[in-house]
C-alpha positions in Angstrom: -41.0 24.3 -156.1 -40.6 20.9 -155.2 -43.5 18.9 -153.2 -42.0 16.4 -150.8 -44.0 13.2 -150.3 -43.9 9.5 -148.4 -44.7 6.3 -148.4 -44.2 2.7 -147.7 -42.9 0.8 -150.8 -46.2 -1.0 -151.2 -48.1 2.2 -151.6 -45.9 4.0 -153.9 -47.0 4.6 -157.6 -44.9 2.2 -159.7 -43.8 4.9 -162.0 -42.3 7.1 -158.9 -41.1 4.4 -157.5 -39.3 3.5 -160.7 -37.8 7.0 -161.1 -37.1 7.4 -157.4 -34.8 4.1 -158.5 -33.4 5.5 -161.5 -32.5 8.7 -159.2 -30.4 6.4 -156.8 -29.3 4.5 -159.4 -27.6 7.7 -161.3 -25.9 8.9 -158.4 -24.9 6.3 -156.5 -23.7 3.6 -159.0 -23.0 6.0 -162.2 -21.9 9.5 -160.2 -20.4 7.7 -157.2 -19.3 4.1 -158.9 -20.5 1.7 -155.9 -20.4 -1.1 -157.6 -18.9 -3.5 -154.7 -22.8 -3.4 -153.3 -26.3 -4.1 -154.8 -28.4 -0.8 -154.9 -31.3 -2.8 -154.7 -30.7 -4.3 -151.0 -34.2 -6.1 -150.6 -34.5 -3.1 -147.4 -36.7 -1.2 -149.5 -39.6 -4.4 -148.8 -39.4 -4.6 -145.2 -42.6 -3.5 -143.9 -41.0 -0.8 -141.5 -39.5 1.0 -144.7 -40.6 4.4 -145.5 -39.3 6.0 -148.9 -39.6 9.7 -149.0 -39.5 11.8 -152.3 -39.4 15.2 -153.7 -41.1 15.2 -157.3 -40.5 18.8 -159.4 -42.6 18.8 -162.9 -43.2 15.3 -162.3 -39.9 13.9 -161.8 -38.2 12.9 -158.9 -35.5 14.8 -157.8 -34.2 14.1 -154.1 -34.9 10.8 -152.4 -34.0 8.9 -149.2 -35.4 5.9 -146.9 -36.3 6.0 -143.4 -35.5 2.0 -141.7 -37.2 0.8 -138.6 -34.8 -1.5 -137.5 -36.3 -4.0 -134.7 -36.3 -4.2 -131.3 -34.0 -1.2 -130.1 -36.3 1.5 -131.8 -33.3 2.8 -133.8 -34.2 4.2 -136.9 -32.1 5.1 -140.1 -32.1 7.2 -142.8 -30.7 6.3 -145.7 -29.7 6.5 -149.6 -29.9 9.8 -149.6 -29.8 11.1 -153.0 -30.6 14.3 -154.9 -30.5 14.9 -158.8 -27.1 16.7 -159.9 -30.0 19.9 -161.4 -31.2 20.4 -157.8 -28.4 20.7 -155.2 -27.6 23.5 -153.8 -31.6 24.4 -153.8 -32.5 23.3 -150.2 -34.4 20.4 -151.6 -32.4 17.5 -149.4 -32.6 19.6 -146.9 -36.2 20.3 -146.7 -36.5 16.5 -147.7 -34.5 15.3 -144.3 -36.4 18.0 -142.3 -39.2 15.9 -143.6 -38.0 12.4 -142.8 -37.2 13.8 -139.2 -40.4 14.9 -138.7 -42.0 11.8 -138.8 -39.1 9.9 -136.3 -40.1 9.6 -132.9 -36.7 8.5 -131.6 -33.3 8.6 -132.1 -32.4 8.7 -135.8 -28.5 6.8 -137.2 -27.1 7.6 -140.5 -23.8 6.7 -141.6 -22.9 9.8 -143.6 -20.1 10.3 -146.5 -17.4 12.0 -144.4 -17.6 15.3 -146.7 -21.1 15.7 -145.1 -20.8 15.5 -141.7 -21.1 19.1 -141.1 -24.4 19.1 -143.2 -25.8 16.8 -141.6 -24.9 18.7 -138.1 -26.8 21.5 -139.2 -29.9 18.9 -138.4 -28.7 18.3 -135.0 -26.5 15.0 -135.9 -23.3 14.4 -134.2 -20.2 12.0 -134.9 -21.0 9.0 -133.1 -17.3 6.8 -133.6 -14.6 6.6 -136.2 -14.4 7.0 -140.0 -15.3 3.8 -142.0 -15.3 2.6 -145.5 -18.7 1.5 -146.7 -18.4 0.9 -150.8 -15.3 2.1 -150.8 -16.2 5.6 -149.7 -15.7 7.5 -146.4 -18.4 7.6 -144.0 -18.9 8.5 -140.5 -21.5 6.9 -137.7 -23.9 10.2 -137.1 -26.6 10.1 -134.3 -29.3 12.8 -133.6 -31.8 12.3 -130.3 -35.0 13.7 -131.4 -38.6 14.1 -131.2 -41.0 14.2 -133.5 -44.8 15.7 -134.0 -46.6 12.6 -134.8 -49.5 13.9 -137.7 -47.4 15.7 -139.9 -48.5 15.7 -143.7 -47.1 13.4 -146.0 -46.9 16.3 -148.3 -45.1 19.5 -148.9 -44.1 22.2 -151.2 -40.6 23.1 -150.5 -39.9 27.3 -150.7 
């Protein structure tokens, strides 16, 4: 069973960080062919960014990041990636749920369009027309949310 963790970059073990970046590169660059935008965009370095990941057997099998973007208080979730072997087992859903539980405000996401109904299961609703990002069809979505502060940073997915 995967265990879910989260931490800012400066509190993430270097080996874990390497595995997170390898997974994101495997999914976004190798599988989806995103080469028009850099995977390492500097946003992970921001002090308000939190990395989330699911580990199983010492390997990172899913990841995402939560960005707190400035004065508007809006939180953005992005770079959601799951290893091919972990897809269809609820890992990404558990990881997204853990991230949402830490977000006290509305959460925005630029979802790949084919995942619109999947994000809808978590309370996200479309807020505008489709658009291309890195050559991939996306849709802007928003979830109005409340969090329970102080939830554990480590969880086991059943």
